[in-house]
C-alpha positions as CSV (number, residue, x, y, z in Angstrom):
1,X,18.3,53.8,-15.0
2,X,19.3,50.4,-14.5
3,X,18.8,47.0,-16.2
4,X,19.2,43.6,-15.1
5,X,20.7,41.2,-17.7
6,X,20.6,38.0,-15.5
7,X,22.1,36.4,-12.4
8,X,24.7,38.6,-10.7
9,X,28.1,37.1,-10.5
10,X,29.5,37.5,-6.8
11,X,32.8,37.8,-5.3
12,X,32.7,35.4,-2.6
13,X,32.9,31.9,-3.6
14,X,31.1,29.1,-2.3
15,X,32.3,25.5,-1.2
16,X,32.4,24.4,-5.0
17,X,33.7,27.2,-6.4
18,X,36.6,27.4,-4.1
19,X,37.2,23.3,-5.1
20,X,37.4,23.6,-8.2
21,X,38.3,27.0,-9.2
22,X,40.1,28.8,-6.4
23,X,44.0,27.9,-6.0
24,X,46.6,27.5,-3.0
25,X,48.2,31.1,-2.0
26,X,45.2,32.4,-3.9
27,X,43.4,35.4,-2.2
28,X,39.7,34.6,-1.7
29,X,36.5,36.1,0.2
30,X,33.6,33.9,1.7
31,X,31.0,34.3,3.7
32,X,28.5,32.0,6.0
33,X,27.3,31.1,9.4
34,X,30.0,30.8,12.3
35,X,29.1,27.1,13.2
36,X,31.6,26.5,15.8
37,X,34.9,28.5,17.2
38,X,37.8,26.1,19.1
39,X,40.3,28.4,20.3
40,X,43.9,27.1,20.9
41,X,45.3,30.3,22.1
42,X,47.1,31.9,19.6
43,X,45.5,30.7,17.0
44,X,41.7,29.2,16.9
45,X,39.4,27.4,14.0
46,X,36.4,29.1,12.7
47,X,34.3,26.8,10.8
48,X,32.1,28.6,8.6
49,X,28.3,26.7,7.4
50,X,27.6,26.6,4.3
51,X,24.9,25.3,1.9
52,X,27.1,22.8,0.8
53,X,28.5,22.1,3.7
54,X,31.3,23.1,6.2
55,X,34.4,25.4,5.7
56,X,37.4,25.9,7.7
57,X,38.9,29.4,7.9
58,X,42.0,29.9,11.0
59,X,42.8,32.5,12.9
60,X,46.0,33.8,14.0
61,X,47.2,37.1,15.7
62,X,49.4,39.0,13.9
63,X,47.8,38.0,10.5
64,X,44.6,38.7,10.9
65,X,43.7,42.3,11.4
66,X,40.5,42.2,13.8
67,X,40.4,40.5,17.6
68,X,38.8,36.8,17.7
69,X,36.4,38.5,20.4
70,X,34.5,39.8,17.4
71,X,33.1,36.6,16.3
72,X,30.3,34.5,18.3
73,X,28.6,31.3,17.4
74,X,25.7,32.1,15.1
75,X,27.0,35.1,13.6
76,X,26.9,35.8,9.6
77,X,30.2,36.9,8.7
78,X,32.3,37.5,5.5
79,X,36.3,36.5,5.9
80,X,38.9,37.4,3.3
81,X,42.3,35.5,3.2
82,X,44.8,33.1,1.9
83,X,43.1,29.6,1.0
84,X,45.5,26.8,1.4
85,X,45.4,23.6,1.2
86,X,45.3,21.0,4.9
87,X,44.1,17.2,4.8
88,X,42.6,17.4,8.0
89,X,40.1,20.1,7.3
90,X,36.6,19.8,5.9
91,X,37.3,19.4,2.0
92,X,40.9,19.4,2.3
93,X,41.3,23.0,2.5
94,X,41.0,25.9,5.1
95,X,41.3,30.1,4.4
96,X,43.7,31.9,6.6
97,X,41.7,34.7,7.9
98,X,42.6,38.4,7.2
99,X,40.1,40.7,7.0
100,X,36.8,40.6,8.6
101,X,33.3,41.9,8.3
102,X,30.2,41.1,9.9
103,X,26.7,40.5,8.7
104,X,24.7,39.8,11.6
105,X,25.1,38.6,15.5
106,X,23.2,36.7,17.3
107,X,20.9,38.5,20.2
108,X,21.0,35.4,22.5
109,X,24.5,34.6,23.8
110,X,23.5,30.8,23.8
111,X,22.0,28.5,21.1
112,X,19.0,26.2,23.0
113,X,21.1,22.8,21.3
114,X,24.3,22.2,20.8
115,X,23.9,22.3,16.5
116,X,27.8,21.9,15.9
117,X,28.2,18.3,17.6
118,X,28.3,15.8,15.3
119,X,24.7,14.5,16.8
120,X,22.3,16.1,18.5
121,X,22.4,14.2,21.7
122,X,18.6,15.7,22.7
123,X,14.8,14.7,22.4
124,X,13.0,14.3,19.1
125,X,10.3,17.0,21.3
126,X,13.4,19.9,21.5
127,X,14.7,19.0,18.4
128,X,10.7,19.9,16.7
129,X,10.5,22.6,19.3
130,X,13.5,24.2,18.0
131,X,13.2,23.3,14.4
132,X,15.1,25.6,12.0
133,X,17.6,25.9,14.9
134,X,18.4,21.8,15.2
135,X,18.8,21.7,11.4
136,X,21.3,23.8,11.1
137,X,23.4,20.6,12.7
138,X,25.0,19.0,9.3
139,X,23.6,15.7,10.0
140,X,19.9,16.7,10.8
141,X,20.3,18.4,7.6
142,X,21.4,15.8,5.6
143,X,18.4,13.9,5.9
144,X,16.5,16.6,4.6
145,X,19.1,16.6,1.6
146,X,18.6,12.8,0.9
147,X,14.8,13.7,0.8
148,X,15.5,16.4,-1.8
149,X,17.2,13.9,-3.9
150,X,14.4,11.6,-3.7
151,X,12.0,14.6,-4.7
152,X,14.3,15.4,-7.7
153,X,15.0,11.7,-8.6
154,X,10.9,11.5,-8.8
155,X,10.5,14.7,-11.0
156,X,13.5,13.9,-12.9
157,X,12.6,10.3,-14.1
158,X,9.1,10.8,-14.5
159,X,10.0,14.1,-17.1
160,X,12.0,11.8,-18.9
161,X,8.9,9.4,-19.0
162,X,6.3,11.6,-21.0
163,X,5.0,12.7,-17.4
164,X,3.6,16.1,-17.4
165,X,3.6,18.0,-13.8
166,X,0.2,19.0,-12.8
167,X,-0.5,21.3,-9.2
168,X,-3.9,20.5,-8.0
169,X,-6.2,22.2,-5.3
170,X,-5.7,21.3,-1.6
171,X,-9.7,23.2,-0.7
172,X,-12.0,21.0,-2.6
173,X,-15.8,20.3,-2.2
174,X,-15.0,16.4,-0.7
175,X,-12.6,14.0,-0.5
176,X,-11.1,11.6,-3.1
177,X,-10.8,8.7,-0.5
178,X,-14.3,9.1,1.4
179,X,-14.2,8.1,5.3
180,X,-14.1,10.1,8.6
181,X,-10.6,11.4,7.9
182,X,-11.6,14.4,6.4
183,X,-10.4,17.9,7.8
184,X,-13.0,20.2,6.8
185,X,-13.8,24.3,7.2
186,X,-15.5,27.0,6.3
187,X,-15.2,28.2,2.5
188,X,-17.4,31.6,2.5
189,X,-20.2,30.0,4.5
190,X,-19.7,26.7,2.2
191,X,-18.6,23.4,3.7
192,X,-15.2,22.7,2.0
193,X,-12.6,20.0,2.9
194,X,-8.8,19.3,3.1
195,X,-7.6,17.0,0.1
196,X,-7.0,13.7,1.3
197,X,-5.6,13.2,-2.2
198,X,-5.4,14.6,-5.9
199,X,-6.8,11.6,-6.8
200,X,-9.8,12.6,-8.7
201,X,-7.7,15.5,-10.4
202,X,-5.1,13.5,-11.4
203,X,-7.3,10.9,-13.0
204,X,-9.2,13.5,-15.0
205,X,-5.8,15.3,-16.1
206,X,-4.9,11.3,-17.5
207,X,-7.7,12.4,-20.4
208,X,-5.6,15.2,-21.1
209,X,-2.2,14.5,-21.2
210,X,-1.9,10.9,-20.8
211,X,0.7,11.1,-18.2
212,X,0.9,13.3,-15.2
213,X,2.5,13.7,-11.9
214,X,2.7,16.2,-8.6
215,X,4.5,16.6,-5.4
216,X,2.4,17.9,-3.2
217,X,0.8,18.1,0.5
218,X,-2.5,15.7,1.4
219,X,-4.1,15.9,4.7
220,X,-5.5,12.9,6.5
221,X,-7.8,13.5,10.0
222,X,-6.7,10.6,11.5
223,X,-6.5,10.4,15.3
224,X,-3.1,8.5,15.6
225,X,-0.4,9.1,17.7
226,X,2.2,6.7,16.3
227,X,5.6,7.2,14.6
228,X,4.7,6.1,11.5
229,X,1.6,8.5,10.9
230,X,1.2,12.2,10.3
231,X,-1.9,14.7,9.5
232,X,-0.2,16.3,7.3
233,X,2.6,14.3,5.0
234,X,4.1,14.9,1.2
235,X,2.6,12.7,-1.6
236,X,4.9,11.8,-4.9
237,X,1.5,11.0,-7.2
238,X,1.6,10.2,-10.5
239,X,-1.2,8.5,-12.6
240,X,-0.7,7.0,-16.2
241,X,-3.1,6.0,-19.2
242,X,-3.3,3.7,-21.9
243,X,-1.8,0.6,-19.2
244,X,-2.2,-2.8,-20.2
245,X,-2.7,-3.4,-16.5
246,X,-1.8,-2.6,-13.0
247,X,1.8,-4.3,-13.6
248,X,2.5,-1.5,-15.6
249,X,2.4,1.1,-12.6
250,X,4.3,-1.4,-10.4
251,X,6.9,-1.1,-13.2
252,X,7.2,2.3,-13.1
253,X,7.6,3.2,-9.6
254,X,10.3,0.3,-9.9
255,X,12.0,2.6,-12.5
256,X,11.8,5.9,-10.6
257,X,13.3,3.7,-7.3
258,X,16.3,2.5,-9.4
259,X,16.5,6.0,-11.0
260,X,16.5,7.2,-7.2
261,X,19.1,5.1,-5.6
262,X,21.4,6.0,-8.3
263,X,20.9,9.5,-8.4
264,X,21.7,9.3,-4.8
265,X,24.9,7.5,-4.9
266,X,26.0,10.1,-7.9
267,X,25.1,13.6,-6.2
268,X,24.7,12.6,-2.9
269,X,27.5,11.2,-1.6
270,X,28.2,13.4,0.9
271,X,24.7,13.1,3.0
272,X,24.6,9.3,2.8
273,X,28.2,9.2,4.0
274,X,27.7,11.6,6.6
275,X,24.4,9.3,7.7
276,X,25.5,5.8,7.1
277,X,23.4,5.0,4.8
278,X,23.5,2.4,2.7
279,X,21.1,1.9,-0.2
280,X,18.8,-0.4,-1.3
281,X,19.4,-2.8,-4.0
282,X,16.4,-2.5,-6.7
283,X,17.4,-4.4,-9.3
284,X,14.3,-6.2,-9.0
285,X,11.3,-6.3,-6.5
286,X,9.3,-9.1,-5.9
287,X,5.2,-8.9,-6.0
288,X,3.2,-11.4,-4.2
289,X,-0.5,-11.6,-3.8
290,X,-2.0,-10.2,-0.5
291,X,-3.8,-13.8,0.4
292,X,-1.0,-15.8,-0.3
293,X,1.6,-13.7,1.6
294,X,-0.7,-13.6,4.0
295,X,-0.7,-17.2,4.6
296,X,2.9,-17.6,3.9
297,X,4.3,-15.2,6.9
298,X,1.6,-16.7,9.0
299,X,3.2,-20.3,8.1
300,X,6.5,-19.3,8.7
301,X,6.4,-16.9,12.1
302,X,3.3,-18.5,13.3
303,X,1.6,-15.3,13.1
304,X,-2.4,-15.3,13.7
305,X,-4.1,-13.5,11.1
306,X,-6.6,-11.0,12.8
307,X,-7.6,-8.8,9.9
308,X,-8.6,-10.9,6.7
309,X,-9.2,-7.5,4.6
310,X,-5.7,-5.3,5.4
311,X,-2.6,-5.9,6.7
312,X,-1.7,-4.2,10.6
313,X,1.7,-3.2,11.2
314,X,3.0,-6.2,12.5
315,X,2.1,-8.4,9.5
316,X,3.7,-5.6,7.4
317,X,7.3,-5.8,9.7
318,X,6.7,-9.5,8.5
319,X,6.4,-9.3,5.5
320,X,9.2,-7.5,5.1
321,X,11.3,-10.1,7.2
322,X,10.2,-12.7,5.3
323,X,11.1,-10.6,1.6
324,X,14.3,-10.6,3.2
325,X,15.0,-13.9,4.5
326,X,13.2,-15.7,1.1
327,X,14.3,-13.1,-1.7
328,X,17.0,-10.9,-0.4
329,X,14.3,-7.5,-0.9
330,X,14.2,-4.6,1.1
331,X,11.1,-4.3,-1.2
332,X,8.3,-6.1,-2.1
333,X,4.8,-5.5,-4.0
334,X,1.9,-6.5,-2.3
335,X,-0.8,-6.9,-4.7
336,X,-4.7,-7.9,-5.4
337,X,-5.9,-6.3,-2.0
338,X,-9.4,-7.2,-0.9
339,X,-12.4,-4.8,-2.7
340,X,-13.7,-3.6,0.4
341,X,-10.4,-1.9,1.8
342,X,-9.9,0.1,-1.5
343,X,-12.1,2.8,-2.8
344,X,-14.8,2.9,-5.2
345,X,-12.6,3.8,-8.2
346,X,-10.3,0.6,-7.6
347,X,-10.8,-1.8,-10.7
348,X,-12.1,-5.1,-9.5
349,X,-10.1,-8.4,-10.4
350,X,-12.3,-9.9,-13.3
351,X,-10.6,-13.2,-12.2
352,X,-12.5,-13.1,-8.2
353,X,-14.2,-9.5,-7.7
354,X,-13.6,-10.2,-4.1
355,X,-10.1,-8.6,-4.2
356,X,-9.0,-5.3,-6.7
357,X,-6.0,-4.7,-9.2
358,X,-4.3,-2.6,-6.7
359,X,-1.3,-3.0,-4.6
360,X,1.0,-1.4,-2.0
361,X,4.5,-1.7,-1.7
362,X,6.1,-2.2,1.8
363,X,9.9,-1.1,2.5
364,X,11.6,-2.6,5.2
365,X,8.2,-3.6,6.9
366,X,6.3,-0.3,6.2
367,X,3.6,0.8,3.7
368,X,5.4,3.5,1.7
369,X,3.4,3.2,-1.3
370,X,-0.2,2.7,-2.3
371,X,-1.7,2.4,-6.1
372,X,-3.2,0.1,-8.7
373,X,-5.6,0.5,-11.5
374,X,-8.6,2.4,-12.0
375,X,-12.3,2.0,-13.1
376,X,-12.1,4.0,-16.3
377,X,-15.5,3.2,-17.7
378,X,-18.4,5.7,-17.1
379,X,-21.1,2.6,-16.1
380,X,-18.9,0.3,-14.2
381,X,-18.2,3.2,-11.9
382,X,-21.1,3.9,-11.5
383,X,-22.2,0.4,-10.5
384,X,-19.6,0.4,-8.1
385,X,-20.7,3.5,-6.5
386,X,-24.6,2.3,-6.2
387,X,-23.4,-1.0,-4.8
388,X,-21.2,0.8,-2.0
389,X,-24.4,3.0,-1.1
390,X,-22.9,6.3,-2.7
391,X,-24.3,9.4,-3.4
392,X,-23.0,11.2,-6.7
393,X,-23.7,14.4,-4.6
394,X,-20.0,16.6,-5.4
395,X,-18.6,14.4,-7.7
396,X,-20.0,15.4,-11.2
397,X,-17.4,16.9,-12.5
398,X,-15.1,13.7,-11.7
399,X,-17.6,11.7,-13.1
400,X,-18.8,13.8,-16.4
401,X,-15.1,13.4,-17.2
402,X,-15.7,9.5,-17.6
403,X,-19.0,10.0,-19.5
404,X,-16.7,11.5,-22.1
405,X,-15.0,8.6,-22.1
406,X,-11.3,7.8,-20.6
407,X,-8.4,5.4,-21.3
408,X,-7.5,2.6,-19.1
409,X,-4.9,3.7,-16.4
410,X,-3.8,3.5,-13.0
411,X,-1.6,5.5,-10.7
412,X,-0.1,5.3,-6.9
413,X,1.1,7.6,-4.2
414,X,4.0,7.6,-2.5
415,X,4.2,9.4,1.3
416,X,7.8,10.8,1.1
417,X,8.5,11.1,4.7
418,X,8.0,7.4,5.2
419,X,10.4,6.7,2.2
420,X,13.1,9.0,3.1
421,X,12.4,7.5,6.9
422,X,13.1,3.7,5.7
423,X,15.7,4.7,3.7
424,X,18.0,6.4,6.5
425,X,17.3,4.0,9.2
426,X,15.2,6.8,11.4
427,X,12.6,4.7,13.7
428,X,9.9,7.8,13.6
429,X,8.8,9.9,10.6
430,X,9.1,12.7,12.5
431,X,12.3,12.7,12.2
432,X,12.2,13.5,8.5
433,X,9.4,15.6,8.3
434,X,10.8,19.4,8.0
435,X,7.7,20.7,10.1
436,X,5.2,17.7,11.9
437,X,1.7,18.3,12.0
438,X,0.5,15.4,13.9
439,X,-2.0,15.5,17.0
440,X,-0.3,17.4,19.4
441,X,1.6,19.7,17.0
442,X,0.4,22.6,15.2
443,X,3.7,24.8,15.4
444,X,6.5,25.6,14.2
């Protein structure tokens, strides 16, 4: 009979443990993947890749009890040896190899990509075709460490603000946003769709928990083939009740961004340095009305407005440029979007019902967030649906929630991949998507 009493303590050490607890001259045991081998003759440098980064080990004939030829790049090995200080090595330490244990070896002699180079000098297509290999490159991997930090900050910050994390279904009877961009499927001989957003469910849960959030995939069947669109992306969603106005939603997002930048600066310094990222100042974020910023951009840059009800990508870029030049901000909230371009549940502006109490957040000229105040009164919700010629079919459970009373509420959805992309200075959202799904890519 065996009993398990908790996490096992391994004899092998991680990089952080070597830096904190181990002392020069101490014999240590480390495992990892062989990132690269630099053979200098009698001496060779074997660089191991670990979850925390790289660690250098040194092979010397006469000291190690094995032959260097036993080690291949991409092998997974365990080594024992003496820890030493070396200011030129990653982390300032290295291990003088004495013993070797091979845990696994690659069946192919050569990797499809030169992952040991500082930067992968290959096409995006090649990186995506060999995604799991490409991400072994230190710079490529760092992008997703930053993305982890943004997600971690979202959770930590909202927990601190009294939010409850929820998990909503991704298969439903109908889409929350409407329109044609819906993936339809057969669900045991019944029509179903993949969720465009968790909108209906998170609104329903405001009546239960007051404040809720979710980090999960959403699906859009849009036939776009641009650098900014995906057919599946990760949305950071929250919804909060008992708000005084949609300004509370923008203030909460500003608080999240401030928390996220502080966390990245504190816990992800190494990745920020690898990617040469300068974090934006989020001390304050300007907010300007949709119609006003359209005119300001048109006047300053001579841009002719073609769509009075929405922002085109070119306009978003100009608005981002304007915000930087006029307000020294990489972010800008664009508020009061036209009602006809917002979903039926968006609260209309009581002062001018052509517009809504909603917003987009632009970051360096790209929309990364859509949010706003929702209609919480059943009668007003039903009236707006009727005015738009909408049927209540398939929305009975959602509408019943409002029949039984709901607090004033609102929320938003942040595109995680876009936020990461703009933060680290990439120009294609696929660079910051682990396994992109678009018009042409369904694997890996």
